[in-house]
C-alpha positions, 0 to 999 in steps of 0.5 A: 500500500502506498504511503501518504507522502507517496500518494500526495506525490502521485496526486501532484504529478498527475495534476498536469493531466487534469483540468482544475474545476472552475471554482478552484481556479476562481478561489486560487486566483482570489487567494493569490490576489489576497496574498499580494494585498497582504504583502503590499500592506506588510512592506512598510512594517518594521518586521518586513523592513528588518527582514529585508536587511537581514535577508541581504546580510545573510544571503547576499546580493543577487538579481531577485526582488523583494516585491514593492521594495527593492531589487538586488537580493539573492533569490532565497533572500528575496523569498524570505523577505516576500514571505515576511512581508506577506505575513507581517500584518496578520492579514493573510488568508487561513483555514479553520481546520488547519488553524493557520495560514497557507498563502504567505508561504505558498504564493510567493514561492510559486510566483518566484519559482514560476518566474525562474522557470518561465512557467505560464499563468495556468501553471501558477494556478495549478501549483498554488492549488496543489500546494494549498491542498497538500499543506492544508490536508496535513495541517487539518489532520494533526492531532491537536493538543492544548500545549501545541504551537499553532505556528503555520511554518510547521506545515506550510513547507509541505505545500511549498515543496509540493508546488515547487516539485510540480513546477519543476516536473519532479518524478514521483519518488523525488517529490515524495522525498521532498515532502519528507525532507521539508516537513521535519526540517521546518521550524519547530515552534514552541508555544509562544510566551505570554509577555508579548506578541512575536514579530517572528509570526508563524515562521513561514519565511524560514519554512518556505526557504527550507522547503525550496532547499528540500526540493533541491536536495530531493532532486539531487538524490537525498531521501527523507522519512517518507512514512512520517505522515503514516503515524496515527498518534500524530495524524488522522491518517485517513483524513489526509487523503480523503476525497483527494482530487475531488475536494480542494481545500483552497475552496475552504479557506477564509480571507481577512478583512482586518489586519489582526489575529483571526481570533479577534475578527468576530469581536471586531464584526460584533463591535462594528455592528454594535456601534453602527447605531449607537448615539455618538454622544453616549460614551461606551462604559463597558465591553464584554467579550465572550470567546472560545477558550483558545483565545486565552493564548493571546497576549491580549495587551491593553496598551500594546507596544508593537503592531504584533501586540495590537494584532494579538489583543482582543481588548485592543482590537475591540476598543479600536473597532469601537472608536475608529472603525474598520478603516483602522485595520486597513492597515493597522498603523503604529499611531493607533497604538498610541491613541489614548482613547483607544487604550482607555477603552481597552482597559474597560474590556472584559474577556470571558470564556463561556462553556457554550463556546468551548470545543468549537475551535478550530472548526469555527471562531465565534464570539459574543459581545455586549456593549454597555453605553449609558443605560442601554445594554446590547448583545451581538453574536457572530458565529461566522466572521466576515471572510469565512468560507461560509461568509465570504469576501468576493472579488470586489471586496478583495480588490478594495482590500488591496487598494486600502493596504497598498495605497501608501505603496503604489498609485491607484492606477498601479493597483488597478493594473495589479488586479487586472494582471492577476486576472490574466493568470487563467489566460496563461499570462504571467508577465504582466503580474511579474512586471507589477510585482517588480514595481518600486514604491511610487505613491506619496508616503 
């Protein structure tokens, strides 16, 4: 009987002989556009800027681009920088059952490899869909424990290796060993501490770089433990390949309208609804947030000192949404961290973890928020935050997200051209998109 890595390799190598369903093409194209939007917004952050500096120092010079920022980087350094930018604002896509984020790793790797190989736009869509499917199946099939880390870098490398291997036309046995090397050599994140949020994020940059290197080593003849996914204590082995080729997990991903941890999104949705018809003359006396117990793992700083701290704080996100609206998250800016009214309201946010919301994560990420203003108390439940696969953002919404996140980097005309260039991928054209990605910042800062 074929091992799971071999079955994934069979699936990937056979993909070129099948047409992707129209729905999968549509979802994949949207995922690519959404990841580019996240990357654009992340480019000016300290996390991305320092990653570019370190990438140049560690990998040296070359002919590759850190998109929308600078040229002259080694390809691996540029890949690291692009992945860091795409994940810096925590506004990149995700999957509920996987409890993490595939796009920030897989999309930059596919686009850079396709550019290197001279692949066409249809190849980009196929490789991306394959990468998502392999990575998300592995992540979703893990045996979850209370103490595990949910860092996406632990599993995104599987998808990167699958996508890169397919683009390179690797043989089945080589691709199976690429997966077997990429998985164990990914960053093995420990659960993060409670003192502050980390700019390291989900370790997607290192996971992606190590997966590309794993593919190269497998091509050269190196081997890995190809039975690593056939371990029932670690994975639901049957779920790994269930409906493989007919159920595409990229169709189940969520997109994020706000630059903040997904745990905060139902809270933001609820608060925005609560303040929509509030008498602006009445101050908010108190906000009570009821949320699933896994949110205890967030630092939840009242007065965060970094963007990461703001992204991973339920009370800060609730207060910012209440006082400054959705625009304050598109993107989240350092100046919001120093807003005294927001910090004062964040101190009035009470977080509860009720029994009726236990056992729901990661299948769903709901929240219930109560707002007390004057003598009025109102409650709103949000079972599915905006962007969920069952409450989706459409192409227009993703385009608006790109404009909001990219307006400090590119002009409106350049942003419109970027959207059009992603739409050309299904026609086989990739050159217009590559030209857009190499654009230097032109909008007024």
